[in-house]
N, C-alpha and C positions, 0 to 999 in steps of 0.2 A: 630611271624612268618607270613610273608605275603604270599598270594596265589602266587604271582609272583615268589618269591624266591623258594617256594616248587615246583612250576611248572618247573622252570629252573633246580632245583636239579634232579627232576624226568627225565627230558629230558637228562641231562648229564649221569644219571645212565643208561638210555635206550641205549644211544650211546655207552657207555663204555661196556655194557654187550653184545649188539648185534654185535659190531665190534670184539669181542674177538675171535670168531671162524673164522674170515676172515683174520685178519692181526695180526700175532705174530711172534716173533723171538724165535725159539727153542734153549734152552741153557741147555743141560743135562736134569735134572729133572724139570727144571723150564721152563716157557714160558714167554717171555718178551713182553709187550704190550705198544708200544709207545703212542697209543691213551689214555691209562690210565694216562700216565704222562702229556699229553696235557690237559686232563680233570682236573688233580690235579692243574695245574697252573691256568687254567681258573677259577676253583672254588675258588682258593685262592684269585685271584684278584677281582672277581666279588662278591663272596658270603662270603668270610672269612674262617678262619681256622676250625671252628666247622662244617660248612657245608662241607668243603673240606674233612675232616676226615670221616665224616658220608657217604659222597658219595663214597669215596674210599673203605670203609668197605662194603657197600651194593653191589658195583660192584664186589668186591672180593668174597663175599658170593654167589652172583648169578652165577658168573662164575664157582665157585666150585660146586654148586648144579646142574648146567647144564652140567658139565663135560668139561668145556673149560679151567679151571685153575687148580692151585695146591695150597697147603697150603702156599706156598711161596708168593702168591699174597698179603697176609695180611700185613706182616711187611714192605715190600718195599713201597707199595702204601700208606699205612696209615702214615708212618713216613714221606714220601715225601710230602704228602698233608699237614700234620701238620707243617712241617718246611717251606713250601712254604707260607702257610697262615700267620704264625708268622713273617716271614721275610717281607712279603708284608705289614702286619699291622704295623710293626715297622718302615720300611723305606719308604713305599709308592712308591716303585719302582719296575717295572716289572723285571729288572735284579735281584733284591733281591729275588723275588718269584721264578724265574728260578733257581737261585743258591741254594735256600732252597730245591727245588724239587730234584735237582741233588745230593746234599750232603745227603739229607734224604733217597732217594731211592737208589742211586748208591753206596754210601759208607756205611752208617749206615744200611740200609735195606739189602744190600749185605752181610754184616758181620752177621747180626742177622739171616739171612736165613740159615747159616751154621748149627747151633744147631737144627733148625727145620728139615732140610734135614737129618741130621745125626741121631738124637735121635727119632724123631717122624716118619719120612718117611723111615728110615733105609737105606739111601743112603750114601755110603762112599764117602767123598770128602774132599778137603782141605778148610780151613777157608776163603780164599780169592777167591774161585772158582766163586762165583756169582757176584763179583764186576765188572769185565769187561762187561759181557752181560747186567747187570743192568744199568751200566753207558751208554752203547751204546743206550739202549732203552730210558732211561730218558733224555739223551741229545737230542735225536731226537724228543721226545715228547715235551720237553720244548721249543725247537726251533719252532716247529709247533704252539704251543700256543702263543709264542711271536710274530710270524708272523701274526697270526689271530688277536691278540689284536692290534698290530701296524698298520695293514692294515685298520682298521676302520670297518671291516665287522660286528663287534659286537656292533657298536655304536648306533644301533637302540633299544637297551635294555632300558626299561623305567627307569625313574629317581628313582623308588623304588628299582632298582637293582644296583644302582651306588655303587662302592666299598667303603669300609670304608675311604680310602684316594685315591684321584686321583693319578694315576701313573704319574711320571714325564716323559717327552718326551725325556729323555736322556738315551735311551736304549743303 
């Protein structure tokens, strides 16, 4: 582990945690955070899947401890970060990372949130209830991350933080 990678991970965790009380989309018992999804894609592209999942877990944990989140933060963000990282590592393409985040959070995370809401949180709902708001949030966050990466704003990151594979410019 390099100091640069850990520092960037800490910065992403701070941004994800601190932005949680400012910008979210309420969706029943859940709160959707587009910034979390942008961070998932950024971490997947810059740091890789293991960092992405760890960052998503720590942000979810801190948001819950600080009262900004719910238990539903864990499955969506972590599955999305994992798939974004795996897709980027496999295809080396920004679109692939965005697709992984959207499928992981919006579809799989949305479905997995149902049993958590129903059995653990005691909230009666239908199995597909979380998919639309999670999709809106993750699509928005993925687009934000894609625009940040494509704009070159992040190009000043040192060579130690270069992604596993350079993304192709065919977004």
